[in-house]
N, C-alpha and C positions, 0 to 999 in steps of 0.2 A: 514682573508678574507672569503666570504660566499661561504660554501662548493656547486656545482650543484646539483639541486634539481630534482627530478628519472624520467625520460622520457626529459629531456631538452637536447638543443643539445653538452651541454660540455659535459655530463654524456653519449650521445651515443659515442660521441668524444674520452672519457674516456673507453668506454669499448672495442670500436674498437683499441687504443695503445696496451689497454691489451693482445688483439686479439693477435694481431701483435708479443708483446711479447714473450709469450707463443711459439708462432709458432717459433720464435728465438730458443726456449730454446729445444724446443719437438714440430717435426713436426703433430704429432699426436692428441696432444692434439688442438695447435694451428688451424690445421684444421675444429678437429669436434666444436670448436666456430665457427667459419667463417661459415657452414654450417648452424650453429646454428643461427645467426644474420641475414643471407644473405638469406636464406632458409625457414626453419621452422616457424619459427618468421611470415615473411608474410604468409607464402601457412594457420598457424594458423588464420589468422586475413581472407584470404577470404574464409573459409571453418567454419568462425563463421556468417561471412557475410553472404555465399550463405544457412548456415539453418536458420535463420533469416527471409533472404528473400522467405523462402516457407515454415515458421510458418506464414509469415504476408501474403502469397496468402490464405492460409489455415483459417485464419481467415475471410478474403476476402470472399473466397466462403461462408460460414457462412453468413455474414453479408446480401451480397443479398437477400438470404434468407427470411430476416425478417424486423423488420421497430425497430429494436432494442430500443425495450420497457421502459428500464430503463432510456433510453435517454430523449427518447418523453415524459415522463413526467418533467421531466427535462427544455426539455427547453419550452415547456408549462406553465410550472410551473414559470420560467422564464418574460416567456411573460404576463403573468399575474402578476406578481410583477411588471414589468414596466408601467401596464395599473391601477395600484393602487390596485390592487382587491389582496384579500387574498387566495393562492393557497393551499393552506392545506386543505381548505374548496369546491374548485370551484365542480361544480357539471356545464356537458354542456348540452346546449337543444338544441334541433332545432331552428334553428335562431341567432343562438350566434357563430361568426366567428367561423370555423375552424382550423385555426389554435391553438384553446384554447381546442381541438377535441383530450383527450384519451382515446382509446378505452377499454384500462383496467380502467377505473375509474368506478369504482361501486354505480353507484347510489342510492344503498339501503345500504352504508354506510356513517356514518357521518363527513368522513376523505377521502381525494383524495388519489391516490398512490403516490404523494409530500414527498417523505421525506427530502431528501436532504436539508443543514440548509443555511440559503438564500446567506451567503454567499458563501458558494459554487456550487451555483445557478447562481449568479455575475462569477463568469468565466468562464461559458458559454454566456458569453453576446455576445463574436461575431460570433457565430453561432445562435444567434435569429433571426434576419430579412432574413434570407438565406432560401431557399425552403425546408423542413425538409429534400429530399432526400441529395441536397447535403450537407448537417449540418450534417449527419449521417456518411457519408460517410467523410469527412473531419476529425468526433470527431475518427473515427476508424485512421484515421493517426497518429490524434494527442497521443493518447493512444500510438500508435509505439512509436513516439517519445520520448511519455517521459516516457515510459519504458528503451529505450535505454539512454534516460537522466538520469536513476537511476544509470545505471552503468557507464557510464562518472564522475559522481560525482565521485563514488568509486573508479572508475580508477584515477581519478586525486589523491586521496591521499595514494592508494597503493605503497607501498616501494618497493617492490622489485618485478618482474616478476612475481616469483609464487602466492602474492598475486591479481596480477592483472588476470593471466590466470583461478585463480578459482575462482574469482567474475566472470569473462567472461563465463565461464562453466555454472554458475551457471544460469545468467541470462539468456543464450540460451535456456535450460534447462529446465527452468520454463515456458519459453513460451508455449512447446510441452505440459504443464500438462490442465485438464480440468478443473482447476480452472482460469485460463488464458485465454482458450478459449470462459469460458461462461462471462469472464468479458469484452474480443472483443465485443463478441455478442453481451450481453445482453446495450452493451454502458456507461461502468461503470465508475465509477470515482475513484476510490482508487489508482489506478496506478496514478494520480495526485498528494492523500496525501504520498504515496513512493516517489514521484521523489521531491517533496518540503522536506518532512524528511530526503531523501538522502542529501540535500542538506544541510539544518542546521544541520545535524551531520558530516558532513563535514567541513562546517565554525568549528564547535568545537574545532572537532581536530588541526584544522590548528594552531599554538602558536599565527601566528600573530592576528586573525579576530576571536578567541576563546571567547571573552569577548566584539565583537563589535555590532556597532546599529545593522548591517542587521541581522545579524543573530537573533538577542534580534525580530525583525522585524517579519523576518520570523515564527518566532515560536509562538509570538500572533496571526501571521493570522490562523497560522495550529489552532492554539486553537478555531476563529471563521468558519471557515473551517467543523470542528470534534471535536466537543466538551471533549471527552477525553485525546486531547492531552494537557488540563489543566493541566494533571502530569506531564507536561512540568516547571511549574509552581515553586514547592516546592524544587522540581529540579535545576533549572535556583539561586534560592533562597539560596540553601546554597554551589552550586557551581560552579555559573558564575550569578554573584550578576551585575556585567557591563552589562550582555543583558536586564534586569529587563525593563528598560528605553525602549529599543528598542520595549521588550513585549508589553509591554503595549501601546505603538502608533500602533505597529499593531492588536492590539486587538480591541482595539476603533474602528481603518479602517475597520478591518473586521463588526465588530459591526454598523456601523455606516452610511456603503455606502448603502446599503440596503434599511434602512431607508430613503432615499432618497427620494424612487418610491413609499415606502406605510409600513406608521410610525410604524404602528404595527403585521410587518411581524413576526422579533418574540414572542412574545405574543400568535400568531396563533401557528407559528411553534412548543415552546414546549406545547398549549394547544392539535397540532393534537399527537406529540409523546406519549402523556399523555393514548388518544384514540386507536394511536398504540398498544400500550401496553398491554393496556386489551382484544385486539380485538388478540394479542398473547399468551396470555394465554387461552383463549374460544374458537381461533379456529372459530370464528363464520363471514363467509364472505356468505352469499344470494346469491344465484343465485339469475343472472339480463337477459334482454334483452331490450334491447336497440337500438332502429333504426339508423343509421349512413350512413351518403352521400355516395356512392359506391366509392367514390376517394377523400382522404385527402389531402389536398396540392399538388396534382397530384401526389397519390400514392393509387393503388388501397386498399381499407380498408385490402381486406382481408390478403395484403401482410404485411403492416403496423404492424395488430393486430399479425403477424406470429412471430415464434423464433422456431430459428435452437435447433434440437433434439438434447441437451446435458446432461450428469446428475446431478443433483442436489437434493439437502434434506437442512433441517435446522438442523445448527451446533451452538448449546450455551448450557450455564448450565440453565436460564428457559425452553429451549427447551428439557433438560435431568431432570429436575424435574420432568418437564410436563410427561416425558413420562414413571418413574418409577413411575407415579400413584399418585405422594404426590399432596397435595393442595395447590393451589398457592398461593405465600409469596409478600408480599408490594415488590416494586419494589426497595422502598430504601435499602433494608435488602439485595439484590444483589452487590447494591454502593457503601454499606457502605460494605461490605467483598471487595472487591477488594479497595476502598478506606483508607480500613486501611491496608490491605496485603502489597498497594507500600511502604505506610508509614512505615511499619517496617521493609521491605527490606531497604529505604531509607538509617535509621536510623542505623541499623545492619551493612552497609559497607559505615558508612559515612566516615569515616578517609579513606578512599581510596582514587585513584587519582580519576578526572572526567570522564578521557579518559578511564579510569577500571571499567567506570560501564555505556558507552554508548551502550555496545552491549545489557548488561539489559533491560537498558529505553526503548532500542527498543522494547524486549520482552517483556516487559509490556505493551508494545502500541500497541501490535499485544492481549495480553490476553484479556485487557482492555473490547473490544468487546464480548468477552464472557458473560459478565456479562450484557451486556445491557437487556432489557427487547424487546425485538424487534430480527426479523427475519434476522437473520444472513446465509450468501448464503458464496458458498466459494472462490467468487471471491473477499472476502476479503484477502485470504491471499497470495495479491500481499505484504503488505507488511513485509510479513517473508523474503523478499530480504532485507530487510536492516538491520535484524538481522542476516543473514549469512556475509553481506560484514564487518558490523561492528563488528564482531568476528575476520573477518580475518586479516583485518586492527589492531586490536588490541593486537593480538598475532603472537608465531614467529608460529608456527606450528597452523595444522588441528583444527579449534576449535570444543570443542567437542558438542554446539550445533548443529554446522551444519552436525553431522552424521545425526540425524535422519530427518535432513533437505532432505538432500542430499538422501537418502534412500525415501524418500515424491514422491522427481520428477519421478522416475518410475514407482511409486504407479498410478501418476498421470495421467501418460501415460496410461498407461493400463484401469484406468475409465472410459477417454475418450475413449483409443479405442474400448472399449468390451462392453459399454453402461450399467452396470450394475445396478436393481433395487432396491435392499437393502439399505437402507439407512445407514449400517453399513462401507459399503462395500466402497460406494461414500465417505463417511465422513474418511475415511483412512486416504489418503493424511493430510487433514485438523488434524487430530489426531495426526500424528508424526510430521506436522510443532506446534504443539503447545507443544510435548516433550520439540524442539529444543526450542520451548520460553522458558520454563518453564528451562532445561542445562541452557540458557544465563542467566537467573539471578543471576548464582554464578561467580562471575569473576576468570577467569583464573589465574592473580595476585594472589587472596586471596589462592587457591586452591592452587597453586606453593609455596606457601611462609609458608603455614599452613604445605606441604607436608615437607618443608626442615626444617624447625624447626621443626616436630614429629623425623625426623635424627638423629638432633642437641639430642634432649634429649633421644632418645635411645643411640647411644653414648654414651654421659652421662651417664648415668645408669652402 
């Protein structure tokens, strides 16, 4: 007979009967169990919900100050794509539709500010026909639903109440960091990637769906949304071959659907990314002055072009290389270093179970962004949620990788509250998250198996 799953009605009834049994045997223990089941657990959920509501209100207050400048270039980019226009090199001129106007699109540069892939642009399709202010507020709500949804994916696969509470506390705590405040206010999309990747990870943890077609489709779509997710392909080839067919379908859909509107959109995207990489090395961003209508889509232009004062600074390996004063390197050098390091990791732990490697895989997809020759901001840090949650699910104890990530949370709160100007202080939470991602690369089972083996050798000696 199949045992009840965690969180099911049967499990709760079993827990209630266990409490009743303990009450018969020991009144004190039984009473404590009953209090925990009936009072403390609901109280904990209420407090978590109130904390999330307060955090959402803070994001709403920030969003009301400006025009979600990163969302703006995605909405205008999608509208251009729908009209068969290259969104990556477009420049607005007087007389063009105001729906295409992004006040931050520098007319003196060869590229626009749109840097999302065509597939990621397509994910904003329901927002494109709406007035921009309405779309901005709806996207803020969508970001929050995706953040809560990411936590929900992990609650489904947590095996114990301890694991569930750790996941909830980390999601709630992260929502108060400067990284999340910047993500929500700018209208970024990394939480969409975190949600989709959490879905893939939870399906891959599930013994029934681990090689399923749906999980494969999700993996392929993720690659189209964000090219660094191509690291999933060798992992699937080694550990989850049953997903490869679905991954091919998902990738083809992600590549092909945007081309229905603009056939060369992917060529334009990669050409623009090469130009942006050069600009990232030279930091050549000339001043520009261009006249805009006083109102764009009903929003005063000075508000549309405004953003809340939230600390941010560039954080990537090319940026560090540049700061150290070294001569620029070809982009291929950083990309090759990332691919070679990942291949070494995958080969070194190839004999372990896939479930033992998922937290490390999440770590690699966080670290891969650091190698890209592109501006990286703290809003990328939302991907750390999957590292911590995968580590919690895969381990019977608090995972080592979660310690620096947990320390990063109060540091992130302080960065938002104190608003330091020094880049190294602003990037301190990202550095701690990076440390957690690196620690996650070493599977917990590998560490403890090696420790047990060492003890046996020592005893034999």
